[in-house]
Structure formats: structure tokens, C-alpha cells
N, C-alpha and C positions, 0 to 999 in steps of 0.2 A: 504394410499399412502406408497411408498417405500422410505426409507432413509438409509443413511450410519450412523451407530451409534455404540457406545461402552459403556461399564460400568465402567471399571477400567482403571486408568491411566496406560500407558504402553510404553515401549521402541519400537523402530522400529523393533528390532529383534523379539519381541513378539507381533507383529502387530495384534490387536484384533478388528479392525473395520469390521463390518458385514453389509450386506444389509438386512434390516428387514422391517416388516410391522408396521407402526405406525399410530395413528389417525391423520387426517388432522388438521392443526392448526386452532384454533378458533380466529376469528378476533376481535380486539378491535375497537372502533368507528373510530379511526384515522388510521386504518390499510388498506393496500391492500394485497390481496392474489395473489402471483405471481407464475405462472407456470415456473419453472426454466428450462432454455434452455442451459445455460453454467455457469460454476463455475470457478472463479479464485482461485488458491490455493496459500496459503501464509505461509511463515516461522513461523509466530506467531501461526498458527494453529497447526503446528507440535510441537511447544513448549507446547501449552496447552494440546494437546493429551498426552504428557509425564508427565503432572503434575496434571491435573484435573480429578477427578473421579466423577461419578454420585452420586446423593443422593441414599440411600438404595432403591432398587426396581426400580430405574429410569434408564435413559440412556442419553448420551450426543450426541447431533447432532451439529457438528461444521459447520463453513463455513459462511463468511460474505462478499462475493464479488460475484455478480451474474449479469446475464442479462436474461430477460425473458419477459413473457406476463401477464398482469393483467387479472385475471379471476374473481375477486370479489373485491368489495370495501366496506369499513365500512361506517356507517351512516353519519360520519362527513367529509368524503372525497368529495371534490368538483372539484379538479383540475386534477383528473385522472379518466379514464373510463375503463370499460372492453374492452380488445382488444389492449390497449396501450402497445407498446414495451418499456421496461424500463431497466435501469441499477441502481444498488444500492449497499448499504452495509448491514446494519442490526444492531442488538443490541446483544452484547455478553452475556447479561443476559437472552436471549431467544434462542430457537432453531434456528439453522442456516440453510444455504441453501444447505447442502449436502443431498438434498431431491428433490422429484419431485415438491413440492410446498413449499413456505415459506411465512409466514405472517410477514409484516414489516411496521413500521410507514411510512406513505406516504411522510413525509418530508425528508426521507433519500433516495429517489429515484428520478430519472429524466427521462423524455421521451427521447428515443434515435432515434425515427424516423425509416425510412425504409432503409436508406443508409448504415448502419453499419451491419455487420454480428454479431450474438450473441456472437460467439467465440471471435471476436476482441473486442467487447464492454466489455466483462467480464474481459478483461485484464487491464481495466482502473481505476476502482473506488478507491481501497485502495491506490495504489501508487500515484495517482493524488491528492487525498484528503490529504494524509500524507505530500507530498511535498509542496502543496499549503499552508497548515496550518503551516508548519515548517519554511518556508522562507519568506512568505509575511506577512506584517502587515496591519491591517485594511482590510484584505481579498483582497488586491489589489496591494500593492507595496512593494518593498524592504525597509528596514530601510534607512533613509537618509545617504548618503555617501557610500553606498555599490555599488561598481563597479566590484569587483572580487569575485566570489563565488567558493569555493572548495567543491566538493561533494566526500566524502569518501565512496567508494562502488558504483561507478557510473553505473555499469552494471546490478544491481538488479532492481526490480520493482520500488522502490521509486526513486532511482538514475536516472533511465531511464526517468521517467515521469517528475521529477523535472527539469532535464536538458532541456527537451522540453518546459516546461512551462516558464522557465527563458528566453529561446530564443524567445518565442512568446510575453511575457508580458514586457520584460525589454531589456535594452542594455548591460546587465552585461556580462563580460568575464567569461566563465564557464570552470573551471578546474575539471576534473574527475579523480579518481584513479582507476586503474585496473592493474592486474599483468600478465595476460596471453594475447597472441596475439589476440585471438578471443574476449576476453572481451574488450580489447583496441579498436579493430575495431568497436565493438558494441557501445561503448561510443561515438566514432566519428560519427557514423551513427545517434545517438540520437541528435547530435549537439554540443558536447563538443568542445571548442576552443583549448584545450590542455588536453592531457592525461598523467598522471605521474604514476609511479609504486610505490605503497604503501609498497612494500617489500624492497625498496631501500631508499636512502636519498631523501625525497621529497623536502626538502629545497634546496638542490643542484640543483635538476631538475627545480624547479621554478626559481631560480636565473639564471640558464642557459637560461631560456626563458625570462629573463628580468623582473621577478616579485620578488620584495623584500618581500612583505607580501600580504596576502589576507584579504579582508574585512569581509568575512563571511565564516564559515565552516558549512556544513550540514553533520553530521556523521550518517551513517546508519550501521556501523559495528565497534564493539569493542571500544566504547567510553572510558570505564574505563581504559583499557590498553593503549589506544592511546592518552589520553588527553594531556600529556606533549608534544607529537609530534605535536598535533593540535595547542596547545597554542604557540609553537615556530614559527608556520607559520602565526599566526594571528597578525594583526596590533594592536597597542594599541587602546582601546575603540572599538574593533571589536565585532563581534557577532558569537556565536556558537549555532547551533540548533542540537538537538540530538533526535533520535527516538529509541535508542537502549540501554537505561540505564538498566543494569541488575545487577549491582554491585555498592557498595558504591563508590562515586567519591571524590577524593581529588582535591578540586577546587583551591588550591594554585597557580598552573600555570596560571589560568585565573585571579585570584585576582591581580596578579602582573601586568596585563595589563588592569585592570579595564574593563574586557570584560563582555558582556551580555550573559547569558546562557538562552536558550529557550528550554524547553522540549516539546515533542509532542507525544500524544497518540491519534490515529485516532478516538477512540470512546468517547473522553472526552465530546463532545457536547451531546452525547446520554445518557451516564450513569449519567451525572450531570444535565441533563435537561436544558442545556445552549444553547438556540437557535439552536436546531437540524436542523431547516430548512435551516441554512447556508450551510449544507452539500449538500442538494438537489440543492441549487443555484449554488454551485461550480461545482457539477456534470453536471448541465445543461450547464454551460460555457464550460466545458471540452468536452462535446458531440458536441457543436458547433465547437470547434477547430478541433475535429476529423472529423467531417463531411466536413469541409472546407479543410482538408488536412494539417492544421497547426500542429496538433499533430497526430502522427501515433500510432496505437495500438502496444503493445509490446509482444504479444503472440509469443513464440518461440517453444513451445511444446504443441500439442493438443492430448489429450487422449479421445477416444470415448467410452462413456457408463458410467452410474452411477454404478460402480462396486467397490468392495473392492480391487481387484487387481489393478485397475487404481489408486485408492487413495494411495495404498501402493507404487506404482511406483512413483507417484508424491512426496510423502514424502521421499522416498529414494533419489530422485534427490535433494530435498530441503536440506536434512541433509548432503549432500556431500559438501554444501557451495560453489558450483561451477556453480550454475545456472545463466543463462543470461536471462534477460527479465522475462517473465511470463509463468507459466504452467497453461493451461486451460483444464478443463474437459467438453467436449460437452455431454450434457445429452440426 
């Protein structure tokens, strides 16, 4: 089969991802083999491309957000059949979905039915799973007493879907941050009750709206640099969830408020073997929301064809840090 792969970690300027012939993946007993129809492209993959090299003689195939059709099932798979249309993520320790076919643990996918387009469905998994696991406790509800949630970086994939999930599942007042007119408009479209500019004084903007403090902050951008600003907006005994820890954190601002800190990495269930089936269940619920119109897909850019040029275009957009919603490659 064909796949987009590279050997050495590299910068965007030296983009070295090529379309190559590779062997079709071998299934484990609990796997399904999925014919990939659409790929969601994520900022984390651009970061991995710039830091992870292949083992000597090997190659790296990234990509862990897809929609497609099951073409083969492992011997232990009972709830999925050949021909099922599915969405899913994958396992970062295995080859990803930048390919015509991907092998994945069946517990990490969900049936998507016939109502959704593959391109739309591929915009959902990573953002929805990350947001769900970051803000909900016991997989279902916000922590007690949380009525106002601030999402830092509301126009990205995680922010867009977390906003929608909060509006579907809770009565929380959702505040999103965005600095450009188009990203502010997008946040409102996603359902944000208030949008504030994170390049200005957020506290002043909140107070102008009659909000003294927020109960929870979900940070999708620059937690280390912005932690003092986040802490200043948080009520005592509030909650911070972060998906973007890339540098050491000085937790002193949170300690002063006895705040709770929750870190989120979307593959934790997979790499630690901690109930990976929970992700399939969440995705099944998200599909139900999307099919009923309660959650809208967030694809804003569609690139057609599994080509190196399309992947470079996607990564160029991602590394501009100005993307809204989700970039999807239609295979």
C-alpha cells in the first residue's frame, strides 16, 4: 500500500515526507484494518515530525485521526464487521493513518453510520476525546460547582469541540479566547457565550461582562507562559485542565488558590493500557451528537489526495498557529 513516511526528524523548511510503498499492516487479534478515507491533521503531529526520527533502516508513518471503512477484522473482534464505516484515533507507538490502510485496536474506533461524510467525521476524534477527558470527570460531568468555563484557544480543534460538548452536556457558561475577528466569529458559531481577546487584559474583559472569576480553565495554548494569567482569573479551589504542557510549570500561582490541576494527553488510555475502550465509547457518543446535529463537524480546510504536497500544505498552515477548526485530507 502507499503511505506518507519519512526517516529523519526535520523542520518545515526541509520537509521530507514522501509517498512510498510499504507493506500492509499485520493485524493483531484485537485489531481492525481500516481503509482510510479521510485524515484529520493535528498540531501534535507537526511537533513529532520535527523531533522524532525512525529507527535505523525504518520509517515513520504519523497520523492518528481518521474516518474510513473496515476491510478486515482480527480473530478477537466481535462488535465490528467488514464494511462498517468508522472513526477513530490509533496508537502513537504504531504506524498511523497517513496511509491507504491502518491497523488499529478495535476499542479505539466507533461506528459512524451513513449520515456523516468521511471528511466531516475525520474532524472529530482527537478534539472531542481531548476536550471530553480534559473537562469531564467520571466521563460524564463537570466537577461539582463548575458553572463558568474559560477555554484558552477556543478556535482550534480542541477548543471548538470542547465548547460544543459543554453546551450539549452541561449548563455551563462558556468563555472562549480568540484574538482575530474570524476566530472570534468561529468561537461564537461553536456556541461560546462570551469571547475575550487573550492578547488584551482578560480579567478586565470578564469583569466588564459581570464575571469576577471563572470556575474552570481549559488551556490549549501556552500554559507555561500564561499560567499566572490563568490563575488570576480562577476562583479559589477552582480547576485548571491543560493539554499543552511543554515546559516546566511554576505552580505557585495555583497553590495560592488551592486549585486543582488536571493534565490531559489523548493517548494515555492507549499507551498505559488503562481502559482504552472508554475512548471508543466516547467517540460513539460524539457520533450520536453529530448525527443528531447537536455537535457540528469542524472541518474548515479540505485537501484532496494522499500526497506529500498536501501534507506539507497542512503542516504549513498548522505551524502558522492561525488555523481555525480542523484541516482534513480526503484520501
